[in-house]
C-alpha positions in Angstrom: -61.2 -184.6 -53.0 -60.8 -184.9 -56.8 -62.7 -183.0 -59.4 -64.7 -186.2 -60.3 -66.5 -185.8 -56.9 -68.3 -182.7 -58.3 -71.0 -183.6 -60.8 -72.4 -180.0 -60.4 -70.4 -176.8 -60.3 -70.1 -175.8 -56.7 -70.9 -172.2 -55.6 -68.5 -172.6 -52.7 -65.8 -175.1 -51.7 -66.5 -177.8 -49.1 -64.8 -177.1 -45.7 -61.3 -178.6 -45.4 -62.5 -181.0 -42.6 -66.3 -181.3 -43.0 -68.4 -183.1 -40.5 -71.9 -184.4 -41.1 -73.1 -182.6 -37.9 -71.7 -179.3 -39.2 -73.5 -179.7 -42.6 -76.8 -180.7 -40.9 -76.6 -177.6 -38.7 -76.0 -175.5 -41.7 -79.2 -176.9 -43.4 -81.2 -176.3 -40.2 -79.9 -172.7 -39.9 -80.8 -172.1 -43.5 -84.3 -173.4 -42.9 -84.7 -171.2 -39.8 -83.6 -168.2 -41.8 -86.2 -168.8 -44.5 -89.0 -169.3 -41.9 -87.8 -166.0 -40.2 -88.3 -164.2 -43.5 -84.5 -163.5 -44.0 -84.1 -162.7 -47.7 -80.4 -163.3 -47.6 -81.2 -167.0 -47.8 -83.0 -166.7 -51.1 -79.9 -166.7 -53.5 -78.8 -170.1 -52.1 -82.4 -171.5 -52.3 -82.5 -170.7 -56.0 -80.0 -173.5 -56.6 -83.1 -175.8 -56.1 -84.9 -176.2 -59.4 -88.1 -175.5 -57.6 -87.0 -171.9 -56.9 -84.7 -171.2 -59.9 -86.9 -168.4 -61.2 -88.8 -167.5 -58.0 -88.8 -164.0 -56.4 -87.8 -163.6 -52.8 -91.4 -163.4 -51.5 -92.3 -166.7 -53.2 -89.3 -168.5 -51.6 -89.9 -167.0 -48.1 -93.6 -168.0 -48.3 -93.0 -171.6 -49.5 -93.6 -174.6 -47.3 -90.0 -176.0 -47.1 -88.9 -179.2 -45.6 -85.5 -179.9 -44.0 -84.9 -182.5 -46.7 -85.3 -179.9 -49.5 -82.9 -177.5 -47.7 -80.3 -180.3 -47.2 -80.6 -180.8 -51.0 -79.8 -177.2 -51.5 -76.7 -177.4 -49.2 -75.5 -180.4 -51.3 -75.9 -178.4 -54.6 -74.0 -175.5 -53.0 -71.0 -177.8 -52.6 -71.3 -179.4 -56.0 -73.1 -182.7 -55.1 -76.2 -183.9 -56.9 -78.1 -184.6 -53.7 -77.7 -184.9 -49.9 -77.0 -188.6 -50.1 -74.0 -188.0 -52.3 -72.7 -185.2 -50.0 -73.1 -187.4 -46.9 -71.3 -190.3 -48.5 -68.4 -188.0 -49.3 -68.0 -186.9 -45.7 -65.9 -189.4 -43.7 -67.4 -190.9 -40.5 -66.6 -188.7 -37.5 -66.0 -191.5 -35.1 -66.0 -195.3 -34.7 -69.6 -195.3 -33.5 -70.8 -193.8 -36.8 -68.7 -196.2 -38.8 -70.0 -199.2 -36.8 -73.6 -198.3 -37.3 -73.2 -198.0 -41.0 -71.2 -201.2 -41.1 -74.0 -202.9 -39.2 -76.7 -201.5 -41.6 -74.8 -202.6 -44.7 -74.2 -206.0 -43.2 -78.0 -206.4 -42.5 -78.7 -205.4 -46.1 -76.1 -207.8 -47.5 -77.5 -210.7 -45.4 -81.0 -209.9 -46.6 -79.9 -209.9 -50.3 -77.9 -213.2 -49.8 -81.2 -214.8 -48.5 -83.2 -213.3 -51.4 -85.3 -211.3 -48.9 -87.7 -208.7 -50.3 -88.1 -206.7 -47.1 -86.1 -205.9 -43.9 -88.0 -205.2 -40.7 -86.2 -203.4 -37.9 -88.5 -203.2 -34.8 -87.5 -201.9 -31.4 -88.7 -203.3 -28.1 -87.9 -202.6 -24.4 -85.0 -205.0 -24.3 -83.7 -205.3 -27.9 -84.2 -204.3 -31.5 -85.8 -207.1 -33.5 -84.6 -207.8 -37.1 -86.7 -209.9 -39.5 -86.4 -210.7 -43.2 -89.4 -211.4 -45.4 -88.3 -214.3 -47.6 -90.7 -215.6 -50.3 -93.5 -213.8 -48.5 -92.9 -215.2 -45.0 -91.1 -213.4 -42.1 -88.0 -215.1 -40.7 -86.3 -214.0 -37.4 -82.6 -212.9 -37.5 -80.2 -212.1 -34.7 -81.5 -209.1 -32.7 -79.4 -206.0 -32.0 -78.8 -204.4 -28.6 -81.2 -201.5 -28.0 -78.5 -198.8 -28.2 -76.9 -200.1 -31.4 -80.2 -200.8 -32.9 -81.3 -197.2 -32.3 -78.2 -195.8 -34.0 -78.7 -198.2 -36.9 -82.3 -197.0 -37.3 -81.4 -193.4 -37.2 -78.6 -193.9 -39.7 -81.0 -195.7 -42.1 -83.5 -192.9 -41.8 -80.8 -190.2 -42.4 -79.5 -192.2 -45.4 -83.0 -192.3 -46.8 -83.3 -188.5 -46.4 -85.9 -188.7 -43.6 -86.1 -185.8 -41.1 -85.4 -187.1 -37.6 -87.0 -184.0 -36.1 -90.3 -184.4 -38.1 -93.3 -186.4 -37.1 -93.8 -189.9 -38.6 -94.8 -191.7 -40.7 -92.2 -190.8 -43.3 -91.0 -192.5 -46.5 -87.7 -192.2 -48.3 -85.1 -194.1 -50.2 -81.4 -194.5 -50.8 -79.1 -196.2 -53.3 -76.3 -198.6 -52.4 -74.5 -201.5 -54.0 -74.1 -205.2 -53.0 -71.8 -207.7 -54.8 -71.2 -205.2 -57.6 -74.9 -204.6 -58.2 -76.7 -201.3 -57.7 -79.7 -201.5 -55.4 -82.5 -199.1 -54.3 -83.8 -199.4 -50.8 -87.2 -197.9 -50.0 -87.6 -197.0 -46.3 -90.9 -196.6 -44.5 -90.7 -195.3 -40.9 -93.5 -195.2 -38.4 -93.5 -194.4 -34.7 -94.0 -197.1 -32.0 -93.9 -197.0 -28.2 -90.2 -197.9 -28.2 -89.1 -195.7 -31.1 -89.1 -195.8 -35.0 -90.1 -199.0 -36.7 -88.5 -199.4 -40.1 -89.5 -201.5 -43.1 -86.9 -201.5 -45.9 -87.8 -202.9 -49.4 -84.7 -203.9 -51.4 -84.9 -203.6 -55.2 -82.1 -204.5 -57.6 -81.7 -201.6 -60.1 -82.2 -202.6 -63.6 -84.0 -205.9 -62.8 -87.2 -205.1 -64.8 -89.4 -208.2 -64.8 -90.5 -209.9 -67.9 -93.9 -211.5 -68.4 -92.3 -214.8 -69.5 -90.7 -215.0 -66.0 -93.7 -214.1 -63.9 -95.4 -217.5 -63.9 -98.1 -217.3 -66.5 -99.6 -220.5 -67.9 -99.3 -220.4 -71.8 -103.0 -219.8 -72.6 -103.4 -217.2 -69.9 -100.4 -215.3 -71.2 -101.6 -215.5 -74.8 -104.9 -213.8 -73.9 -103.2 -211.3 -71.6 -100.8 -210.3 -74.4 -103.7 -210.1 -76.9 -105.3 -207.5 -74.6 -102.1 -205.6 -74.2 -101.9 -205.1 -78.0 -105.3 -203.4 -78.1 -105.1 -199.7 -79.0 -107.5 -198.8 -76.2 -109.1 -200.3 -73.1 -108.5 -200.8 -69.4 -106.5 -203.8 -68.1 -106.8 -204.4 -64.3 -104.6 -206.6 -62.2 -106.2 -207.4 -58.9 -105.3 -209.0 -55.6 -104.2 -208.1 -52.0 -101.0 -206.2 -51.1 -97.9 -208.1 -51.8 -99.3 -210.5 -54.4 -97.0 -209.3 -57.2 -99.4 -207.0 -59.0 -96.8 -204.3 -59.6 -94.3 -206.9 -61.0 -96.8 -208.1 -63.6 -97.7 -204.5 -64.5 -94.0 -203.6 -65.0 -93.5 -206.7 -67.1 -96.4 -205.6 -69.3 -94.9 -202.1 -69.6 -91.6 -203.5 -70.6 -93.2 -205.3 -73.5 -95.2 -202.2 -74.5 -92.1 -199.9 -74.3 -91.3 -199.2 -78.0 -90.3 -196.1 -79.8 -93.8 -195.8 -81.3 -95.6 -195.5 -78.0 -95.5 -192.7 -75.4 -96.0 -194.3 -71.9 -96.7 -192.3 -68.8 -97.0 -193.8 -65.3 -98.4 -192.3 -62.1 -97.0 -194.2 -59.1 -96.5 -194.2 -55.3 -93.8 -195.3 -55.0 -91.9 -195.9 -58.3 -90.5 -199.4 -57.8 -88.7 -200.0 -61.1 -87.0 -197.5 -63.4 -87.6 -198.2 -67.1 -85.7 -196.2 -69.7 -88.1 -194.7 -72.3 -91.1 -194.4 -70.0 -92.1 -191.1 -68.3 -92.6 -192.1 -64.7 -94.3 -189.7 -62.2 -94.0 -189.9 -58.4 -97.1 -188.5 -56.7 -96.4 -185.9 -54.0 -99.6 -185.2 -52.0 -97.8 -182.7 -49.7 -97.1 -180.6 -52.8 -100.7 -180.9 -54.2 -99.8 -183.6 -56.7 -102.2 -186.4 -56.0 -103.2 -189.3 -58.3 -106.1 -187.6 -60.0 -104.2 -184.4 -60.8 -101.2 -186.4 -62.1 -103.4 -188.5 -64.3 -105.1 -185.5 -65.9 -101.6 -184.2 -66.6 -100.7 -187.5 -68.2 -103.7 -187.2 -70.5 -102.6 -183.8 -71.6 -99.2 -185.3 -72.4 -100.8 -187.2 -75.3 -99.8 -190.6 -73.8 -100.7 -193.7 -75.7 -100.4 -195.9 -72.6 -101.1 -194.8 -69.0 -100.3 -196.8 -66.0 -101.8 -195.8 -62.6 -100.5 -197.6 -59.5 -103.9 -198.3 -58.0 -107.5 -197.2 -58.3 -108.1 -195.5 -55.0 -111.4 -193.7 -55.4 -114.2 -192.9 -57.8 -112.6 -189.7 -59.0 -109.5 -191.6 -60.1 -111.6 -194.4 -61.7 -113.5 -191.7 -63.7 -110.3 -190.2 -65.0 -108.9 -193.5 -66.1 -112.1 -194.4 -67.9 -112.1 -191.0 -69.6 -108.5 -191.9 -70.7 -109.8 -195.1 -72.3 -112.7 -193.4 -74.0 -110.3 -190.9 -75.6 -108.3 -193.7 -77.1 -105.7 -194.8 -74.6 -104.6 -198.1 -73.2 -104.7 -198.0 -69.3 -103.1 -200.5 -66.9 -104.0 -200.3 -63.3 -104.6 -202.4 -60.1 -107.3 -202.9 -57.6 -107.6 -204.7 -54.2 -110.2 -207.4 -54.7 -110.4 -211.1 -53.9 -111.0 -212.3 -57.5 -111.3 -211.1 -61.1 -115.1 -210.6 -61.2 -114.8 -208.6 -57.9 -112.9 -205.8 -59.9 -116.0 -205.2 -62.1 -118.2 -205.2 -59.0 -115.9 -202.8 -57.2 -116.1 -200.3 -60.0 -119.9 -200.4 -60.0 -119.9 -200.0 -56.2 -117.8 -196.8 -56.7 -120.7 -195.4 -58.7 -119.2 -195.9 -62.2 -122.2 -196.4 -64.6 -122.4 -199.9 -65.9 -122.1 -198.8 -69.6 -118.8 -197.1 -68.8 -117.4 -200.2 -67.1 -118.7 -202.3 -70.1 -117.1 -200.0 -72.6 -113.7 -199.6 -70.9 -112.6 -202.8 -69.2 -111.0 -205.3 -71.5 -109.8 -207.9 -69.0 -109.1 -208.5 -65.3 -106.2 -210.5 -64.1 -106.4 -211.8 -60.5 -103.1 -212.9 -59.0 -101.4 -214.5 -56.0 -97.9 -215.6 -55.2 -96.9 -219.1 -54.1 -93.5 -220.3 -52.9 -91.5 -222.5 -55.2 -90.2 -225.8 -54.1 -86.4 -225.7 -53.9 -85.1 -227.6 -56.9 -82.0 -228.6 -55.0 -83.8 -230.6 -52.3 -87.1 -231.5 -54.1 -88.5 -234.9 -53.3 -91.6 -236.9 -54.3 -94.2 -237.9 -51.7 -97.8 -239.1 -51.7 -100.2 -237.1 -49.4 -102.9 -238.7 -47.4 -106.1 -239.4 -49.4 -108.1 -236.9 -47.3 -105.7 -234.1 -48.3 -105.9 -235.1 -51.9 -109.7 -235.3 -51.8 -109.9 -231.7 -50.3 -107.9 -230.5 -53.3 -110.0 -232.4 -55.8 -107.2 -234.8 -56.7 -107.4 -238.6 -57.1 -106.0 -240.9 -54.4 -102.4 -241.8 -54.9 -101.4 -238.6 -56.7 -97.7 -238.0 -56.4 -96.7 -234.5 -55.3 -93.5 -232.7 -54.3 -91.9 -230.9 -51.4 -88.5 -229.6 -50.3 -86.5 -231.3 -47.6 -84.5 -228.2 -46.7 -80.9 -227.6 -47.7 -78.2 -225.0 -47.7 -79.4 -223.4 -50.9 -82.8 -222.7 -49.5 -81.5 -222.0 -46.0 -83.4 -225.0 -44.7 -86.9 -223.7 -45.7 -87.6 -226.1 -48.5 -88.7 -223.2 -50.7 -86.7 -220.9 -52.9 -88.3 -218.1 -54.8 -91.9 -217.4 -55.7 -94.1 -217.6 -58.8 -97.5 -216.2 -59.6 -100.8 -218.0 -60.1 -103.4 -216.3 -62.2 -107.1 -216.2 -62.9 -107.9 -214.2 -66.1 -111.4 -212.8 -66.9 -111.8 -211.8 -70.5 -114.6 -209.3 -70.8 -116.5 -210.8 -73.7 -119.9 -209.8 -75.1 -121.6 -212.1 -72.5 -119.6 -210.5 -69.7 -120.6 -207.0 -70.9 -124.2 -208.0 -70.9 -123.8 -209.2 -67.3 -122.1 -205.9 -66.3 -125.0 -204.0 -67.7 -127.4 -205.6 -65.2 -125.3 -204.2 -62.4 -125.9 -207.4 -60.4 -123.0 -209.0 -58.6 -124.3 -212.5 -58.7 -125.0 -212.3 -62.5 -121.5 -211.0 -63.0 -119.9 -213.8 -61.0 -121.9 -216.5 -62.8 -121.1 -215.0 -66.2 -117.4 -215.0 -65.3 -117.6 -218.7 -64.4 -119.5 -219.5 -67.6 -116.8 -217.6 -69.6 -114.2 -220.0 -68.3 -112.6 -217.7 -65.7 -110.7 -220.3 -63.7 -110.3 -220.0 -59.9 -107.0 -219.1 -58.3 -107.2 -222.4 -56.3 -107.4 -224.4 -59.4 -104.4 -222.6 -60.9 -102.4 -223.2 -57.7 -103.3 -226.9 -57.5 -102.1 -227.3 -61.1 -98.7 -225.9 -60.1 -98.6 -228.3 -57.1 -99.2 -231.2 -59.5 -96.5 -229.9 -61.8 -94.0 -229.9 -58.9 -93.6 -226.1 -58.9 -95.1 -225.6 -55.4 -96.5 -227.8 -52.6 -100.2 -228.7 -52.1 -100.0 -227.1 -48.6 -98.8 -223.9 -50.1 -101.5 -223.9 -52.9 -104.2 -224.3 -50.3 -102.7 -221.8 -47.9 -102.5 -219.0 -50.5 -106.0 -219.6 -52.0 
């Protein structure tokens, strides 16, 4: 092993023939020693930044996880973390090699098909593998139960999860595919037949841009106008998986200049952006959203991004941030743009605070794009066109299915948007606290429906009419 393998000065050399099992046992023994009150374990634990200046009694009284102790073992041997140490230890036998090869092959196949998520799901007779491609799950070749179980355990260990700890658990690991670095977020939950894994694949460095998200020109102009305000709350709303985070990150990328201090509070951090202070919440350590947000305010941030408004306390903190002169970007789970204002009122936020803080709400969905390689024109039946409000004889587009789209007829997704600009008239409606008045005022203010936006994209040949109606 060369000196380049050691990014951190080791406190002791790695054994001549290390095995992963041996290193795991060392970590477990160290954890047992701490729990037993053995002070001889404290000097090693001080390698962890958490305990660098802690007295013995503080270390012995800490709530330690096996993952943290494994990190200390890695530091002891000069590696930056457990993943780096594990990758440096050769596989002990052909079984270990085959399960890692199978896992990396599954990840490579998912990336080749532009999948966003990999689902590994055990059953009584096999382990099911499915890829989520453009928002839709597609079945892959299953694995035998025994191999699938080993692959699942390997993925969990690679992600730093504790096989001896109760689930659910979340973790992540970094790998590379076709010369590109990639972060894989792993979520594990228990089922009748064993752990169920969902792995989200994110290409490192691929920070989205607003120009590429799918905005119509006028909607993008108004949205950027709100982003350039010195203070106010901008809410992106929609169900899980509708691309809210992508749009928020695109906005942050545009706001990220040397003149602004930007702080985010996220769970999880999906994209890493240089120049932005990104915070991962850790509820098990007492760092929840509200506490992290209060810390962000004390950091004198110009822009604060919070992953999602989860409760009234969090909403109050964000509104307080706006009232003290900050721009806030956040998300909510509501069906449409007016629903975000109504949800805040339902949380008990006084109407005058909603009126004075929210500057715009962007509702969003994702639709699949017609594959450009196999796109063809067709004329739908008149009854389908009538349902969509289109004249008889309107020519639309669909994909026939080809090698480039793996026979699906779609390749990639784009967003549709409905933007609510909180004008003076909207503020007056908010002050009434009446949901019907707010919805009517939004319609009068020109807040277009998501369905109308989707149908425009179908007419333009970007998606299909069936997809536009399915999503909205």
